C-alpha positions as CSV (number, residue, x, y, z in Angstrom):
1,X,-74.5,117.4,-13.3
2,X,-74.6,120.0,-16.0
3,X,-76.9,123.0,-15.9
4,X,-77.4,126.0,-18.0
5,X,-77.1,129.5,-16.5
6,X,-76.0,133.0,-17.2
7,X,-72.7,134.5,-16.0
8,X,-73.0,136.9,-13.1
9,X,-70.5,139.5,-11.8
10,X,-71.1,142.6,-13.8
11,X,-70.5,141.0,-17.2
12,X,-73.2,141.0,-19.8
13,X,-75.2,137.8,-19.4
14,X,-73.9,135.0,-21.8
15,X,-74.7,131.4,-21.8
16,X,-72.5,129.4,-19.4
17,X,-72.5,125.7,-18.7
18,X,-71.8,124.4,-15.2
19,X,-70.6,121.0,-14.2
20,X,-70.3,120.1,-10.6
21,X,-67.6,117.6,-9.6
22,X,-69.4,115.8,-6.7
23,X,-66.8,115.0,-4.0
24,X,-68.8,115.7,-0.9
25,X,-67.4,118.6,1.1
26,X,-64.6,118.9,-1.6
27,X,-67.1,119.3,-4.5
28,X,-66.4,122.2,-6.9
29,X,-67.9,123.8,-10.0
30,X,-66.5,123.8,-13.5
31,X,-67.8,126.8,-15.5
32,X,-67.6,126.7,-19.3
33,X,-68.3,129.6,-21.5
34,X,-67.2,133.0,-22.7
35,X,-66.0,135.5,-20.1
36,X,-66.0,133.1,-17.1
37,X,-62.5,134.3,-16.1
38,X,-64.3,137.3,-14.7
39,X,-65.8,135.1,-12.0
40,X,-62.3,134.6,-10.5
41,X,-62.7,137.2,-7.7
42,X,-66.0,135.7,-6.7
43,X,-64.6,132.1,-6.6
44,X,-61.5,133.3,-4.6
45,X,-63.8,135.0,-2.1
46,X,-65.7,131.8,-1.7
47,X,-62.5,130.1,-0.5
48,X,-61.9,132.8,2.1
49,X,-58.4,133.4,0.9
50,X,-56.9,136.8,1.9
51,X,-53.9,136.6,-0.4
52,X,-53.3,134.9,-3.7
53,X,-50.4,134.0,-6.0
54,X,-51.4,133.9,-9.6
55,X,-49.1,131.7,-11.8
56,X,-49.7,132.8,-15.3
57,X,-48.5,131.8,-18.7
58,X,-50.7,134.4,-20.3
59,X,-50.1,138.1,-21.0
60,X,-51.2,140.5,-18.3
61,X,-54.3,141.6,-20.2
62,X,-55.5,138.0,-20.1
63,X,-54.7,137.4,-16.4
64,X,-57.7,138.4,-14.3
65,X,-57.6,140.1,-11.0
66,X,-58.4,137.7,-8.1
67,X,-59.9,140.5,-6.0
68,X,-57.4,140.3,-3.1
69,X,-53.8,141.3,-2.6
70,X,-51.8,139.2,-5.0
71,X,-48.6,138.5,-6.8
72,X,-48.3,137.4,-10.4
73,X,-45.6,134.8,-11.1
74,X,-44.8,134.4,-14.8
75,X,-44.8,130.8,-16.2
76,X,-44.2,129.1,-19.5
77,X,-46.4,126.4,-20.9
78,X,-44.4,123.4,-22.3
79,X,-43.3,120.0,-21.1
80,X,-39.6,121.0,-20.7
81,X,-40.7,123.2,-17.7
82,X,-42.8,120.4,-16.2
83,X,-40.2,119.4,-13.6
84,X,-39.6,119.2,-9.9
85,X,-37.2,122.2,-10.3
86,X,-40.2,124.3,-11.5
87,X,-42.3,123.1,-8.5
88,X,-39.5,124.2,-6.1
89,X,-39.3,127.6,-7.8
90,X,-43.0,128.1,-7.4
91,X,-43.1,127.0,-3.8
92,X,-40.2,129.5,-3.0
93,X,-42.2,132.2,-4.7
94,X,-45.2,131.3,-2.5
95,X,-43.0,131.5,0.6
96,X,-41.4,134.8,-0.4
97,X,-44.9,136.3,-0.8
98,X,-45.9,135.0,2.6
99,X,-48.6,132.7,1.4
100,X,-50.2,130.8,4.3
101,X,-52.3,127.7,4.4
102,X,-55.4,129.9,4.5
103,X,-54.6,131.6,1.2
104,X,-54.8,130.4,-2.4
105,X,-53.0,129.8,-5.7
106,X,-54.4,130.4,-9.1
107,X,-53.1,128.8,-12.4
108,X,-53.7,130.6,-15.7
109,X,-52.3,128.7,-18.6
110,X,-52.3,125.4,-20.5
111,X,-52.2,121.8,-19.3
112,X,-48.5,121.9,-18.2
113,X,-49.1,125.0,-16.2
114,X,-52.2,123.5,-14.6
115,X,-50.3,120.3,-13.7
116,X,-47.2,122.1,-12.2
117,X,-49.2,124.7,-10.3
118,X,-51.6,122.1,-9.0
119,X,-48.6,120.0,-7.7
120,X,-46.9,123.0,-6.1
121,X,-50.2,123.9,-4.4
122,X,-50.7,120.4,-3.2
123,X,-47.2,120.3,-1.6
124,X,-46.8,123.8,-0.2
125,X,-47.8,123.8,3.5
126,X,-49.1,120.3,2.8
127,X,-51.8,121.8,0.6
128,X,-53.2,125.2,-0.1
129,X,-56.4,126.0,-2.2
130,X,-55.9,126.1,-5.9
131,X,-58.2,127.5,-8.6
132,X,-57.6,126.8,-12.3
133,X,-58.1,129.1,-15.3
134,X,-57.2,126.7,-18.2
135,X,-56.4,128.6,-21.4
136,X,-55.9,125.9,-23.9
137,X,-58.5,123.5,-25.4
138,X,-56.6,120.5,-24.0
139,X,-56.5,122.0,-20.5
140,X,-60.2,122.8,-20.6
141,X,-61.4,119.4,-21.8
142,X,-59.1,117.4,-19.5
143,X,-56.1,118.6,-17.6
144,X,-57.7,121.2,-15.3
145,X,-60.4,118.8,-13.9
146,X,-60.1,115.9,-11.6
147,X,-57.2,116.8,-9.2
148,X,-54.4,114.8,-10.9
149,X,-51.2,116.8,-10.7
150,X,-47.8,115.6,-11.9
151,X,-44.4,116.5,-13.4
152,X,-42.1,114.5,-15.6
153,X,-38.8,112.7,-15.0
154,X,-36.3,111.8,-17.7
155,X,-37.5,108.2,-17.3
156,X,-41.1,109.0,-18.1
157,X,-44.0,111.4,-18.1
158,X,-46.1,112.3,-15.1
159,X,-44.2,109.9,-12.8
160,X,-44.2,112.3,-9.8
161,X,-47.5,113.8,-8.5
162,X,-50.3,114.0,-6.0
163,X,-54.1,114.2,-6.1
164,X,-55.1,117.7,-5.2
165,X,-58.6,118.9,-6.2
166,X,-59.1,122.5,-7.2
167,X,-61.7,124.7,-5.6
168,X,-63.1,125.9,-8.9
169,X,-62.2,125.6,-12.6
170,X,-63.1,128.4,-15.0
171,X,-63.0,127.3,-18.7
172,X,-63.2,130.7,-20.5
173,X,-63.8,129.9,-24.2
174,X,-62.6,133.4,-25.1
175,X,-59.1,132.2,-24.4
176,X,-59.4,129.7,-27.3
177,X,-59.6,132.5,-29.9
178,X,-56.0,133.4,-29.0
179,X,-54.7,129.9,-29.8
180,X,-52.7,128.9,-32.8
181,X,-54.2,126.1,-34.9
182,X,-51.6,123.6,-33.6
183,X,-52.9,124.1,-30.1
184,X,-56.5,123.5,-31.2
185,X,-55.4,120.2,-32.8
186,X,-53.7,119.4,-29.5
187,X,-57.0,119.6,-27.7
188,X,-58.9,117.6,-30.2
189,X,-56.8,114.6,-29.3
190,X,-58.4,114.4,-25.9
191,X,-61.9,115.0,-27.4
192,X,-61.3,112.2,-29.9
193,X,-60.4,109.6,-27.2
194,X,-63.5,110.7,-25.2
195,X,-65.6,109.3,-28.0
196,X,-64.6,105.8,-26.9
197,X,-65.0,106.2,-23.1
198,X,-68.6,107.5,-22.9
199,X,-68.8,111.1,-24.1
200,X,-70.5,110.1,-27.4
201,X,-69.9,111.4,-30.8
202,X,-68.9,115.1,-30.4
203,X,-68.0,115.7,-34.0
204,X,-69.8,118.7,-35.4
205,X,-70.8,120.1,-32.0
206,X,-69.8,123.6,-30.8
207,X,-66.6,123.8,-28.9
208,X,-68.4,124.8,-25.7
209,X,-70.6,121.6,-26.1
210,X,-67.5,119.5,-26.7
211,X,-65.7,120.9,-23.6
212,X,-68.8,120.5,-21.4
213,X,-69.4,116.9,-22.5
214,X,-65.8,116.0,-21.8
215,X,-65.8,117.7,-18.4
216,X,-69.2,116.1,-17.5
217,X,-67.8,112.6,-18.4
218,X,-64.7,113.2,-16.3
219,X,-66.7,114.6,-13.4
220,X,-68.8,111.4,-13.3
221,X,-65.7,109.2,-13.4
222,X,-63.8,111.2,-10.8
223,X,-66.7,111.3,-8.4
224,X,-66.9,107.5,-8.6
225,X,-63.2,106.8,-8.4
226,X,-61.2,109.8,-7.3
227,X,-57.8,108.0,-6.9
228,X,-57.6,105.8,-9.9
229,X,-58.5,102.5,-8.1
230,X,-60.5,101.2,-11.1
231,X,-63.0,103.1,-13.2
232,X,-60.8,106.2,-13.6
233,X,-58.3,104.2,-15.6
234,X,-60.6,104.7,-18.6
235,X,-59.6,108.3,-18.8
236,X,-56.2,107.1,-19.8
237,X,-57.5,105.7,-23.1
238,X,-54.8,106.2,-25.7
239,X,-52.4,107.6,-23.2
240,X,-50.0,104.7,-22.6
241,X,-48.6,105.0,-26.2
242,X,-49.3,108.7,-26.2
243,X,-47.0,109.4,-23.2
244,X,-44.3,107.1,-24.7
245,X,-44.5,109.0,-28.0
246,X,-44.1,112.3,-26.2
247,X,-41.0,111.1,-24.4
248,X,-39.5,109.4,-27.5
249,X,-39.9,112.6,-29.6
250,X,-38.6,114.8,-26.8
251,X,-42.1,116.3,-26.8
252,X,-41.9,117.4,-30.4
253,X,-45.3,115.5,-30.6
254,X,-47.7,117.4,-28.4
255,X,-49.8,115.6,-25.8
256,X,-53.1,115.7,-27.6
257,X,-51.6,114.7,-30.9
258,X,-49.8,111.8,-29.2
259,X,-53.1,110.7,-27.5
260,X,-54.8,110.7,-30.9
261,X,-52.2,108.3,-32.3
262,X,-52.5,106.3,-29.1
263,X,-56.2,106.1,-29.5
264,X,-55.8,104.6,-33.0
265,X,-53.3,102.2,-31.6
266,X,-55.7,101.2,-28.8
267,X,-58.2,100.3,-31.4
268,X,-55.7,98.2,-33.4
269,X,-54.5,96.4,-30.3
270,X,-58.0,95.6,-29.1
271,X,-58.8,94.3,-32.5
272,X,-55.7,92.0,-32.5
273,X,-56.8,90.6,-29.1
274,X,-60.3,89.9,-30.4
275,X,-61.9,92.4,-28.1
276,X,-63.6,94.4,-30.8
277,X,-64.7,93.8,-34.4
278,X,-63.0,95.3,-37.4
279,X,-65.7,98.0,-37.8
280,X,-64.9,99.3,-34.3
281,X,-61.2,99.2,-35.1
282,X,-61.9,101.3,-38.2
283,X,-64.0,103.7,-36.2
284,X,-61.0,104.6,-34.1
285,X,-59.1,105.7,-37.2
286,X,-62.1,107.5,-38.6
287,X,-62.8,109.5,-35.5
288,X,-59.2,110.6,-34.9
289,X,-58.7,111.5,-38.6
290,X,-62.1,113.3,-38.4
291,X,-60.6,115.8,-36.0
292,X,-57.7,116.5,-38.3
293,X,-55.2,114.5,-36.3
294,X,-52.4,112.2,-37.5
295,X,-53.3,108.5,-37.2
296,X,-49.8,106.9,-37.7
297,X,-46.5,106.8,-35.8
298,X,-44.2,109.8,-36.5
299,X,-41.1,109.0,-38.4
300,X,-37.9,108.1,-36.6
301,X,-39.4,106.5,-33.4
302,X,-38.0,103.2,-32.3
303,X,-40.3,100.4,-31.2
304,X,-37.8,99.2,-28.5
305,X,-37.8,102.6,-27.0
306,X,-41.6,102.9,-27.1
307,X,-42.0,99.5,-25.4
308,X,-39.5,100.5,-22.7
309,X,-41.4,103.7,-22.0
310,X,-44.7,101.9,-21.9
311,X,-43.4,99.4,-19.4
312,X,-42.7,102.3,-17.0
313,X,-46.3,103.7,-17.4
314,X,-48.0,104.3,-14.1
315,X,-50.7,101.8,-14.9
316,X,-48.3,99.0,-15.7
317,X,-48.3,97.1,-12.4
318,X,-48.5,93.8,-14.3
319,X,-46.5,93.8,-17.5
320,X,-47.6,95.9,-20.5
321,X,-51.0,97.3,-19.6
322,X,-53.4,99.3,-21.7
323,X,-56.9,100.7,-21.4
324,X,-58.8,98.9,-24.3
325,X,-62.3,98.8,-25.7
326,X,-64.2,95.6,-25.4
327,X,-67.6,93.9,-25.1
328,X,-68.2,95.6,-21.7
329,X,-66.7,98.9,-22.8
330,X,-63.2,100.3,-22.0
331,X,-61.2,98.7,-19.2
332,X,-57.6,98.3,-18.1
333,X,-56.2,95.1,-19.5
334,X,-52.9,94.0,-17.8
335,X,-50.1,91.8,-18.9
336,X,-50.6,91.9,-22.7
337,X,-48.0,89.9,-24.6
338,X,-45.2,92.0,-25.9
339,X,-45.4,90.4,-29.4
340,X,-49.0,91.6,-29.7
341,X,-48.0,95.2,-28.8
342,X,-45.2,95.2,-31.3
343,X,-47.4,93.8,-34.0
344,X,-50.0,96.6,-33.4
345,X,-47.2,99.1,-33.5
346,X,-45.9,97.7,-36.8
347,X,-49.4,98.2,-38.2
348,X,-49.3,101.9,-37.3
């Protein structure tokens, strides 16, 4: 559910969107709008935490005070730090600070920081409260919401993780003004694929409206299928090839950029399999290109390597599996013939 409100907490009232992720006694709010990082102390107080570790990839001036005794642990955004070694380092920092199961952890950074901190919080003492302050467009539209946490292995992306829902997510759009253009493009990859899984056409909408629409879609899906047993697969639209491209380029291609290419590929593959008409295939290209994203494979990638990575995708329990559009909407399609996948890759 999304409602309009005004930010409280001593900050001049500005329009804020609220989306509630409905998970019973584990429900939590996602606030979207300018200045919502200033709500952090109130949200920490709601958890009852007496001490907090803030893991921040942002400068001190952009790292808000949680309102209780705390320690700030510097972090770096980027896939090369998204490892089990980083998780161990964070858990040791929690222990050194004396964090207990009754305390909390806060992430302040992009999607990789959100994922790593979420996983560390889910593992430390078998789970401590975590609150997310996503600072990139990609993290605000997707990574910070839904409770999926994971790190990478050399064999593939996001292969080690747990489900650990946050207590609150504060998507402060003021952070977006600090981003380089490449990071804004990165976020638009996730917004583009949302077009094909139920968010509607978000082109031309304000960035706050785009974030809120993506979060509202994800909240509905997560509430219906928290642990990826069925419906939640649709959130991985464009991600199977996208993850493979990230690994094959050693993360030179950023996640959202790779998902944009993966979304075009998903349209081409669905068209080859007769699941969608040519006009819908073309729409995939049009939407992704409309967000200023690349629509073809980057130079130098090897089809054999991409197929090998895609076979190790988390969803691939029965051969090569992809979330594809079709007559009934997007769904996970298992055991797709390899020659069809290669043909669609060649067309890219």
